[in-house]
TORLUM-278626 format. One line per 10 residues: number of its first residue (from 0); their letters; for each residue y, x negated, z of C-alpha. Coordinates in nm, 3 decimals, padded with zeros to 5 digits. Layout:
NUM = a = Y:X:Z  ...
This chain:
0 = msswlllgev = 04.540:00.921:01.244  04.412:00.636:01.023  04.150:00.529:01.275  04.016:00.884:01.295  04.011:00.897:00.914  03.808:00.576:00.898  03.566:00.716:01.159  03.538:01.038:00.960  03.451:00.841:00.646  03.180:00.660:00.838
10 = vlailvslll = 03.035:00.991:00.953  03.057:01.130:00.599  02.875:00.828:00.455  02.595:00.870:00.710  02.563:01.240:00.628  02.545:01.175:00.253  02.279:00.908:00.308  02.073:01.141:00.528  02.095:01.416:00.266  01.970:01.176:-00.001
20 = lrrygdvrrq = 01.692:01.064:00.231  01.593:01.426:00.296  01.574:01.491:-00.078  01.383:01.182:-00.187  01.208:01.045:00.122  00.943:01.192:00.349  01.025:01.123:00.714  00.688:01.247:00.842  00.467:01.052:00.602  00.654:00.730:00.522
30 = sklvlvattm = 00.728:00.419:00.721  01.027:00.452:00.952  01.135:00.094:00.891  01.150:00.151:00.515  01.350:00.471:00.563  01.595:00.299:00.802  01.653:00.008:00.559  01.703:00.243:00.264  01.939:00.470:00.456  02.142:00.167:00.570
40 = awclscltla = 02.178:00.043:00.210  02.283:00.388:00.087  02.525:00.427:00.379  02.697:00.092:00.314  02.746:00.181:-00.051  02.889:00.526:00.027  03.113:00.375:00.297  03.250:00.116:00.055  03.335:00.380:-00.204  03.498:00.609:00.052
50 = tlpldvatti = 03.710:00.339:00.218  03.846:00.176:-00.097  04.122:00.443:-00.145  04.252:00.357:00.207  04.280:-00.004:00.099  04.465:00.093:-00.219  04.716:00.309:-00.032  04.774:00.035:00.225  04.828:-00.224:-00.054  05.084:00.002:-00.230
60 = ykqcrdrerd = 05.278:00.031:00.099  05.272:-00.346:00.149  05.405:-00.400:-00.205  05.688:-00.158:-00.142  05.774:-00.333:00.184  05.774:-00.674:00.015  06.008:-00.555:-00.261  06.233:-00.395:-00.003  06.241:-00.718:00.197  06.335:-00.917:-00.112
70 = ngsmngssds = 06.605:-00.669:-00.208  06.736:-00.661:00.148  06.758:-01.036:00.167  06.951:-01.045:-00.160  07.189:-00.753:-00.080  07.207:-00.799:00.296  07.088:-00.444:00.358  06.836:-00.354:00.631  06.780:00.015:00.550  06.410:00.098:00.499
80 = lchepwsflp = 06.319:00.325:00.208  05.942:00.272:00.226  05.759:00.541:00.418  05.449:00.436:00.604  05.147:00.627:00.473  04.950:00.852:00.704  04.638:00.647:00.626  04.791:00.308:00.705  04.562:00.068:00.884  04.658:-00.244:01.080
90 = srvlptfwhv = 04.642:-00.570:00.887  04.334:-00.702:01.073  04.117:-00.388:01.043  04.036:-00.382:00.673  03.954:-00.754:00.627  03.713:-00.742:00.920  03.561:-00.419:00.797  03.508:-00.557:00.443  03.354:-00.877:00.580  03.092:-00.684:00.774
100 = vywtsqcltw = 03.013:-00.428:00.503  03.002:-00.665:00.207  02.794:-00.947:00.356  02.556:-00.702:00.524  02.494:-00.529:00.191  02.446:-00.865:00.016  02.189:-00.977:00.275  02.009:-00.649:00.224  02.004:-00.657:-00.153  01.912:-01.025:-00.198
110 = lllpfmqsfs = 01.692:-01.103:00.102  01.561:-00.818:00.315  01.496:-00.534:00.068  01.309:-00.744:-00.196  01.079:-00.878:00.073  01.020:-00.525:00.210  00.941:-00.402:-00.141  00.661:-00.654:-00.183  00.542:-00.600:00.174  00.513:-00.223:00.126
120 = aaadfsvmgk = 00.330:-00.269:-00.205  00.079:-00.517:-00.058  -00.270:-00.378:00.017  -00.393:-00.639:00.262  -00.555:-00.529:00.587  -00.350:-00.749:00.824  00.019:-00.805:00.880  -00.002:-01.176:00.804  -00.191:-01.100:00.483  00.085:-00.863:00.373
130 = vrsallanai = 00.350:-01.122:00.459  00.166:-01.385:00.257  00.136:-01.153:-00.044  00.504:-01.058:-00.019  00.613:-01.421:-00.014  00.398:-01.503:-00.316  00.529:-01.198:-00.504  00.889:-01.298:-00.434  00.842:-01.662:-00.517  00.915:-01.605:-00.888
140 = yygsyllift = 01.197:-01.364:-00.804  01.377:-01.604:-00.569  01.297:-01.907:-00.784  01.452:-01.763:-01.100  01.771:-01.663:-00.923  01.793:-02.003:-00.753  01.757:-02.175:-01.086  02.034:-01.966:-01.243  02.267:-02.025:-00.945  02.201:-02.401:-00.947
150 = slliyvlvat = 02.280:-02.419:-01.318  02.600:-02.221:-01.263  02.697:-02.446:-00.974  02.646:-02.761:-01.182  02.850:-02.612:-01.465  03.141:-02.531:-01.232  03.140:-02.881:-01.084  03.138:-03.046:-01.425  03.375:-02.813:-01.610  03.645:-02.755:-01.348
160 = nvhldafrlr = 03.643:-03.091:-01.161  03.717:-02.919:-00.829  03.613:-03.009:-00.483  03.346:-02.766:-00.363  03.412:-02.655:-00.006  03.274:-02.365:00.199  03.535:-02.118:00.073  03.478:-02.203:-00.294  03.102:-02.190:-00.247  03.132:-01.842:-00.095
170 = slcaaasntw = 03.357:-01.730:-00.379  03.112:-01.869:-00.634  02.820:-01.681:-00.473  03.025:-01.358:-00.473  03.133:-01.414:-00.836  02.774:-01.474:-00.949  02.648:-01.162:-00.769  02.932:-00.945:-00.896  02.894:-01.069:-01.254  02.527:-00.978:-01.253
180 = glllvilllg = 02.615:-00.640:-01.105  02.889:-00.587:-01.364  02.637:-00.631:-01.649  02.432:-00.347:-01.500  02.731:-00.129:-01.413  02.866:-00.125:-01.769  02.530:-00.026:-01.917  02.466:00.249:-01.659  02.825:00.368:-01.666  02.832:00.393:-02.046
190 = rgllevprsl = 02.530:00.618:-02.046  02.648:00.827:-01.754  02.994:00.892:-01.901  02.826:01.095:-02.174  02.512:01.214:-02.004  02.682:01.376:-01.700  02.896:01.619:-01.904  02.611:01.683:-02.146  02.367:01.762:-01.866  02.618:02.009:-01.719
200 = wrqaggverl = 02.661:02.170:-02.061  02.287:02.206:-02.092  02.270:02.375:-01.756  02.477:02.656:-01.902  02.214:02.747:-02.160  01.935:02.961:-02.020  01.696:02.939:-02.314  01.737:02.563:-02.344  01.672:02.515:-01.971  01.359:02.729:-02.005
210 = hraylaaarl = 01.235:02.522:-02.298  01.300:02.205:-02.103  01.096:02.347:-01.813  00.808:02.421:-02.054  00.831:02.065:-02.188  00.820:01.926:-01.833  00.519:02.147:-01.754  00.322:02.011:-02.051  00.395:01.651:-01.949  00.323:01.712:-01.585
220 = aterveaddk = -00.009:01.877:-01.671  -00.109:01.558:-01.851  -00.004:01.352:-01.549  -00.212:01.574:-01.323  -00.521:01.520:-01.537  -00.467:01.143:-01.537  -00.413:01.146:-01.159  -00.736:01.343:-01.105  -00.925:01.098:-01.323  -00.794:00.804:-01.124
230 = msgciedvqr = -00.887:00.981:-00.803  -01.240:01.048:-00.924  -01.281:00.685:-01.028  -01.159:00.565:-00.687  -01.403:00.800:-00.511  -01.694:00.659:-00.715  -01.586:00.304:-00.636  -01.566:00.380:-00.264  -01.912:00.538:-00.271  -02.055:00.226:-00.430
240 = mlaavshnqi = -01.871:00.009:-00.176  -02.020:00.213:00.111  -02.367:00.126:-00.012  -02.279:-00.241:-00.057  -02.105:-00.323:00.271  -02.307:-00.106:00.506  -02.442:-00.414:00.689  -02.116:-00.608:00.709  -01.904:-00.503:01.009  -01.577:-00.667:00.892
250 = lsrhldtiik = -01.592:-00.522:00.542  -01.705:-00.184:00.681  -01.397:-00.178:00.900  -01.175:-00.250:00.600  -01.355:00.020:00.404  -01.288:00.268:00.684  -00.920:00.186:00.646  -00.945:00.265:00.274  -01.125:00.596:00.335  -00.851:00.709:00.574
260 = kfphdiqekl = -00.606:00.704:00.285  -00.786:00.998:00.121  -00.721:01.363:00.220  -00.942:01.506:00.495  -01.166:01.707:00.265  -01.246:01.398:00.054  -01.310:01.198:00.369  -01.565:01.450:00.488  -01.728:01.451:00.144  -01.758:01.072:00.143
270 = rqeegtvewd = -01.912:01.071:00.492  -02.163:01.340:00.399  -02.266:01.168:00.076  -02.290:00.824:00.233  -02.617:00.664:00.131  -02.675:00.881:-00.177  -02.538:00.608:-00.409  -02.728:00.281:-00.423  -02.576:-00.058:-00.489  -02.686:-00.261:-00.787
280 = hskpvpseas = -02.822:-00.576:-00.625  -02.783:-00.768:-00.950  -02.409:-00.759:-00.897  -02.236:-00.994:-00.649  -02.165:-00.870:-00.298  -01.805:-00.734:-00.264  -01.555:-00.963:-00.098  -01.238:-00.896:00.096  -01.030:-00.960:-00.220  -01.217:-00.687:-00.405
290 = lvslhksvkk = -01.154:-00.449:-00.114  -00.785:-00.535:-00.126  -00.777:-00.447:-00.496  -00.963:-00.124:-00.427  -00.723:-00.043:-00.144  -00.425:-00.082:-00.376  -00.587:00.143:-00.637  -00.671:00.411:-00.377  -00.316:00.410:-00.241  -00.172:00.455:-00.589
300 = avecthrasr = -00.423:00.725:-00.686  -00.368:00.930:-00.371  00.004:00.903:-00.408  00.000:01.009:-00.774  -00.231:01.304:-00.703  -00.021:01.430:-00.414  00.302:01.384:-00.608  00.172:01.559:-00.919  00.045:01.854:-00.715  00.374:01.895:-00.528
310 = lwsrlieqaf = 00.588:01.860:-00.840  00.370:02.112:-01.022  00.431:02.374:-00.755  00.805:02.314:-00.768  00.810:02.322:-01.146  00.617:02.649:-01.157  00.867:02.815:-00.922  01.156:02.688:-01.132  01.001:02.814:-01.455  00.932:03.157:-01.303
320 = hledvelcss = 01.297:03.175:-01.191  01.428:03.082:-01.538  01.202:03.339:-01.698  01.335:03.604:-01.459  01.693:03.501:-01.542  01.621:03.531:-01.916  01.458:03.870:-01.864  01.728:04.012:-01.638  02.017:03.888:-01.853  01.956:04.182:-02.091
330 = spsrefhrsl = 01.879:04.432:-01.816  02.094:04.748:-01.838  02.089:04.790:-01.457  02.259:04.451:-01.410  02.048:04.365:-01.112  01.841:04.052:-01.057  01.475:04.113:-00.973  01.185:03.870:-00.951  00.867:03.936:-01.142  00.642:03.802:-00.864
340 = asssqpptfl = 00.653:03.919:-00.508  00.549:03.574:-00.389  00.863:03.422:-00.539  01.090:03.660:-00.349  01.246:03.537:-00.029  01.200:03.743:00.290  01.494:03.978:00.346  01.765:03.835:00.570  02.109:03.953:00.677  02.272:03.740:00.407
350 = grfvltarvq = 02.032:03.866:00.144  02.070:04.235:00.230  02.447:04.252:00.255  02.592:03.952:00.066  02.345:03.809:-00.185  02.240:04.144:-00.320  02.059:04.199:-00.649  02.390:04.274:-00.822  02.555:03.957:-00.685  02.260:03.743:-00.788
360 = wlwfcffrsa = 02.272:03.891:-01.139  02.644:03.817:-01.170  02.589:03.454:-01.067  02.262:03.367:-01.248  02.328:03.566:-01.567  02.705:03.548:-01.607  02.924:03.319:-01.391  02.695:03.021:-01.366  02.703:02.933:-01.734  03.083:02.972:-01.746
370 = vcrvlaffmv = 03.134:02.745:-01.443  02.902:02.477:-01.590  03.088:02.479:-01.922  03.430:02.449:-01.755  03.312:02.159:-01.540  03.157:01.990:-01.844  03.486:02.021:-02.034  03.686:01.857:-01.750  03.428:01.581:-01.720  03.456:01.512:-02.094
380 = llsvavlwse = 03.829:01.458:-02.044  03.762:01.220:-01.752  03.506:01.031:-01.956  03.758:00.984:-02.244  04.018:00.858:-01.996  03.767:00.609:-01.849  03.664:00.481:-02.189  04.023:00.431:-02.296  04.112:00.252:-01.973  03.801:00.029:-01.994
390 = ctffsaspvl = 03.911:-00.091:-02.337  04.278:-00.146:-02.243  04.286:-00.241:-01.872  04.357:-00.610:-01.948  04.688:-00.522:-02.115  04.953:-00.577:-01.846  05.257:-00.534:-02.075  05.265:-00.267:-02.199  05.045:-00.087:-01.947  04.787:00.114:-02.140
400 = slfaialsaa = 04.537:00.205:-01.870  04.581:00.574:-01.784  04.483:00.521:-01.423  04.732:00.236:-01.383  05.011:00.455:-01.530  04.927:00.739:-01.288  04.922:00.496:-00.992  05.255:00.347:-01.093  05.415:00.695:-01.107  05.274:00.782:-00.763
410 = ekaqdytyih = 05.398:00.449:-00.629  05.753:00.519:-00.739  05.739:00.862:-00.576  05.569:00.714:-00.264  05.322:01.000:-00.270  05.042:00.842:-00.067  04.844:01.161:-00.046  04.820:01.176:-00.424  04.726:00.807:-00.434  04.447:00.856:-00.185
420 = iscfltilyl = 04.307:01.171:-00.350  04.332:01.039:-00.708  04.167:00.708:-00.620  03.890:00.888:-00.431  03.820:01.126:-00.721  03.824:00.839:-00.970  03.580:00.621:-00.777  03.372:00.933:-00.713  03.341:01.007:-01.084  03.268:00.643:-01.174
430 = slctyhtvfr = 02.997:00.625:-00.910  02.856:00.962:-01.019  02.822:00.845:-01.379  02.671:00.510:-01.274  02.423:00.640:-01.016  02.330:00.939:-01.231  02.139:00.697:-01.455  01.980:00.532:-01.152  01.844:00.865:-01.028  01.719:00.964:-01.376
440 = irffhifqli = 01.575:00.634:-01.501  01.199:00.593:-01.506  01.054:00.243:-01.543  00.686:00.317:-01.614  00.518:00.388:-01.277  00.707:00.108:-01.094  01.046:00.268:-01.024  01.131:00.635:-01.026  01.334:00.843:-00.782  01.147:01.172:-00.757
450 = phqqtnhysl = 01.303:01.465:-00.566  01.126:01.698:-00.325  01.034:01.401:-00.098  00.795:01.242:-00.351  00.955:00.893:-00.391  00.733:00.607:-00.280  00.830:00.313:-00.061  00.890:00.069:-00.343  01.129:00.297:-00.535  01.325:00.384:-00.221
460 = lfsgslfcrl = 01.378:00.019:-00.135  01.456:-00.072:-00.493  01.718:00.204:-00.513  01.882:00.076:-00.191  01.889:-00.276:-00.332  02.038:-00.146:-00.659  02.305:00.053:-00.479  02.419:-00.253:-00.281  02.419:-00.461:-00.599  02.621:-00.215:-00.810
470 = tpplclnllg = 02.883:-00.098:-00.562  03.098:-00.420:-00.531  03.145:-00.472:-00.910  03.209:-00.097:-00.948  03.492:-00.123:-00.695  03.632:-00.437:-00.864  03.619:-00.252:-01.195  03.826:00.030:-01.045  04.080:-00.217:-00.909  04.106:-00.366:-01.256
480 = llhldshldr = 04.167:-00.019:-01.408  04.442:00.030:-01.148  04.596:-00.314:-01.219  04.551:-00.422:-00.859  04.396:-00.758:-00.957  04.645:-01.047:-00.959  04.440:-01.236:-01.218  04.504:-00.949:-01.459  04.861:-00.860:-01.359  05.062:-01.177:-01.292
490 = flreetaytq = 05.348:-00.970:-01.149  05.134:-00.832:-00.869  05.266:-00.945:-00.530  05.005:-00.807:-00.293  04.631:-00.778:-00.345  04.395:-00.543:-00.169  04.202:-00.669:00.131  03.885:-00.605:-00.064  03.987:-00.848:-00.339  04.089:-01.105:-00.082
500 = imghmdvvpf = 03.745:-01.097:00.074  03.550:-01.065:-00.248  03.746:-01.315:-00.451  03.765:-01.286:-00.827  03.500:-01.282:-01.092  03.689:-01.540:-01.303  03.586:-01.845:-01.101  03.377:-01.956:-01.397  03.591:-02.002:-01.714  03.361:-01.833:-01.969
510 = iadgvyiyyp = 03.322:-01.536:-01.732  03.702:-01.507:-01.695  03.775:-01.526:-02.068  03.477:-01.336:-02.207  03.262:-01.128:-01.976  03.526:-00.994:-01.740  03.776:-00.902:-02.015  03.577:-00.790:-02.317  03.241:-00.688:-02.179  03.364:-00.348:-02.041
520 = mvtvlvclat = 03.426:-00.249:-02.406  03.049:-00.228:-02.441  03.070:00.112:-02.266  03.185:00.261:-02.600  02.875:00.127:-02.779  02.648:00.257:-02.501  02.810:00.600:-02.522  02.754:00.609:-02.900  02.391:00.507:-02.857  02.344:00.778:-02.592
530 = yfhlgtrsls = 02.511:01.042:-02.810  02.278:00.977:-03.107  01.968:00.932:-02.886  01.897:00.587:-03.029  01.675:00.488:-02.739  01.463:00.800:-02.760  01.433:00.779:-03.138  01.336:00.414:-03.118  01.057:00.486:-02.873  00.938:00.772:-03.091
540 = alglpqclgd = 00.933:00.541:-03.397  00.730:00.285:-03.201  00.463:00.549:-03.127  00.549:00.619:-02.763  00.577:00.999:-02.750  00.518:00.998:-02.375  00.855:00.827:-02.338  01.045:01.098:-02.526  01.335:01.251:-02.341  01.423:01.620:-02.313
550 = elisdsltsd = 01.699:01.588:-02.576  01.499:01.632:-02.894  01.365:01.980:-02.835  01.383:02.054:-03.207  01.140:01.772:-03.291  00.802:01.894:-03.410  00.603:01.700:-03.154  00.829:01.813:-02.872  00.809:02.173:-02.996  00.432:02.157:-02.971
560 = lveegrelir = 00.467:02.038:-02.613  00.705:02.324:-02.540  00.450:02.576:-02.669  00.178:02.411:-02.463  00.398:02.427:-02.152  00.480:02.794:-02.218  00.109:02.877:-02.227  00.045:02.684:-01.906  00.326:02.875:-01.730  00.191:03.211:-01.856
570 = rekrkrqrqe = -00.155:03.124:-01.733  -00.025:03.028:-01.390  00.180:03.346:-01.373  -00.121:03.564:-01.456  -00.322:03.382:-01.195  -00.062:03.457:-00.928  -00.040:03.818:-01.040  -00.414:03.855:-00.994  -00.383:03.703:-00.649  -00.106:03.942:-00.556
580 = dadlrkkewt = -00.315:04.235:-00.683  -00.609:04.120:-00.475  -00.391:04.091:-00.165  -00.245:04.437:-00.235  -00.589:04.597:-00.268  -00.706:04.427:00.047  -00.400:04.560:00.231  -00.458:04.914:00.099  -00.825:04.895:00.196  -00.734:04.784:00.549
590 = erfgkrengr = -00.470:05.055:00.592  -00.701:05.325:00.462  -01.031:05.237:00.630  -00.947:04.982:00.899  -00.779:05.226:01.136  -01.018:05.522:01.105  -01.179:05.639:01.430  -01.393:05.922:01.292  -01.715:05.721:01.294  -01.929:05.596:01.011
600 = rgvaremekf = -01.953:05.934:00.837  -01.577:05.966:00.805  -01.543:05.615:00.668  -01.830:05.672:00.423  -01.675:05.997:00.310  -01.336:05.834:00.249  -01.494:05.545:00.064  -01.689:05.777:-00.164  -01.374:05.977:-00.238  -01.181:05.657:-00.307
610 = rtdattkgss = -01.447:05.537:-00.553  -01.469:05.875:-00.726  -01.092:05.880:-00.783  -01.098:05.525:-00.916  -01.391:05.607:-01.150  -01.210:05.914:-01.279  -00.896:05.710:-01.348  -01.099:05.443:-01.525  -01.278:05.704:-01.743  -00.946:05.859:-01.839
620 = rsrgqeglgt = -00.811:05.518:-01.936  -01.123:05.454:-02.142  -01.088:05.786:-02.323  -00.723:05.707:-02.385  -00.818:05.379:-02.547  -01.074:05.538:-02.784  -00.791:05.631:-03.020  -00.662:05.277:-03.045  -00.681:05.103:-03.379  -00.849:04.774:-03.447
630 = sdriellsdv = -00.522:04.574:-03.418  -00.444:04.734:-03.083  -00.788:04.651:-02.948  -00.757:04.289:-03.063  -00.418:04.268:-02.893  -00.569:04.401:-02.572  -00.856:04.154:-02.590  -00.619:03.863:-02.657  -00.431:03.934:-02.334  -00.742:03.924:-02.120
640 = epmdfnenqs = -00.794:03.591:-01.947  -01.098:03.469:-01.758  -01.089:03.476:-01.382  -01.019:03.143:-01.216  -01.353:03.163:-01.043  -01.472:02.913:-00.788  -01.846:02.888:-00.736  -01.797:02.844:-00.364  -01.618:03.181:-00.336  -01.769:03.524:-00.362
650 = leelgmgtes = -01.616:03.810:-00.547  -01.519:03.977:-00.221  -01.324:03.667:-00.116  -01.132:03.670:-00.442  -01.036:04.032:-00.379  -01.274:04.170:-00.650  -01.551:04.409:-00.589  -01.834:04.465:-00.831  -01.645:04.759:-00.974  -01.305:04.602:-01.038
660 = ryqpagryas = -01.131:04.600:-01.369  -00.861:04.365:-01.497  -00.605:04.529:-01.722  -00.424:04.358:-02.010  -00.085:04.356:-01.837  -00.216:04.137:-01.559  -00.262:04.427:-01.315  -00.582:04.574:-01.170  -00.687:04.935:-01.140  -00.779:05.023:-00.783
670 = lsrthnffdd = -01.157:05.036:-00.827  -01.334:05.134:-01.149  -01.641:05.055:-01.350  -01.748:04.701:-01.431  -01.633:04.510:-01.737  -01.702:04.188:-01.926  -01.466:03.889:-01.906  -01.357:03.727:-02.228  -01.270:03.367:-02.305  -00.905:03.258:-02.299
680 = l = -00.776:03.315:-02.651
């Protein structure tokens, strides 16, 4: 049973990693080697978190057996009162498993993944050139860590006066790595303990979610403009390079590699306009280094443009959905309808008979907010329990850690199912709070995990490295909360196999007495800073409004961005409504005249009748508007928006004849007299 459970956890870890890869990585567009390395790092982290409860249950059983053996030797009794758990694993399985998982993840996070990050970011035109650039980029990285480790090693040799053998050296390496990871875990965990419940609570508010979508639209529109400017600058640079390296075969070949990074339409444009831009001969001839720099700029510009376009489409759909939810929440019919036909999904069996309009209204407008608030309340309780245990886990007598008290009660009752489930839920919540910050953090344009398959190579590899670096100290932190660390609880007879392989983080004296014991209390300070938005307010005071979070919606600057985003969403919605109207008129035209077989006279007669009816309707609407007051006319004019006209498209292609009329509500009359278009007010 236990072997099948371990195999099931391996399969579960692989599935979770593949789901994350499907959300953040693009299998068709990105390098397969990068995706495999990232998936392996994520899988090892998930597997470690899922297997640790098995180790805890096995350790509890061994402790019970040791106590029973001692009592039996003293009383002369051989009756066994310890029940073997259903998840018990043989003594050799877990140590071997932890050896493979831990040292594989450490090799990934400290050696392979950093090199692959620099290799993927390099813009050289040969493999050896990329390897050389990656080694140079990692020289400072490896050198700084080597200097810190050497200083730590000298300190241990001088302060402890111990003989340094292979086992102690391995323990020292693990302690240094875990201490560095613990510094990051406490900071990320402290923010996540408050941000996870608060984000769930925000999901319950429809108006606040809509305002946050408007704020994201305003910011993303700015990013789209910046990305287009960078793309235009790169196109101009490539055009000048085409004129400069036209007679150099090697540089021309490199320039062809750069041009292939652009979309197909831009490639065709560059080929057609080749020779129209002349090179300034007073400037030096471009070299391979300048082409490498241009290659890096082009890769970044193309990536930013594609990402901004894709995220804009997703954000528009989300904003339309939130507006529909807000509109339908006060609907007397209590049915959920979408304002745009293009946003509606094609009818399926599930949609017709299960997810009906009434069911969707009940979920989106009623039950969803209640479920989010209940989950947020329970997560607040879990966060309080974690904070209390982080501040009191070092107290062995009396036991103050809530998780240690619960584990002790389950140990006395020998309820191994409860031990396994409670440990799994605890480590799941700790990892959720820690990795929530990893998935939300944005470090300029260097690291950011963007959903909808828009994360670049560097961010994917960095996230895998960060996962492998944070998971071991997170597990050791949980074992400390459960009082399964012998260096915290002197009465502990049996340690987990994970601790035996990992060692302890108190190899260095100042780490044992200071960092490992008192540093977890910093989570309280981080939670307070997160609650009062100290980081966001500090960036705002420094004049960095682009770094503002979504928390301060009431701020005047953020309110202006919300209004700007609302207007952008309205404009996009009217644009799509016009497109739907054009498609509808085209369909009506095809159904009415495309299937006639009465000859040209019949078609002409039907067309004339159709136009006469449309003109009559337009005249009646005009006569109806003659009685409007001045304020009503101004309101009608303010709703009219100019057509998103492209000079390469004719009016017929846009679905507009010369006699079309755009009405204030965003809908067209069938065909009526001409009108003038007004500027966007």
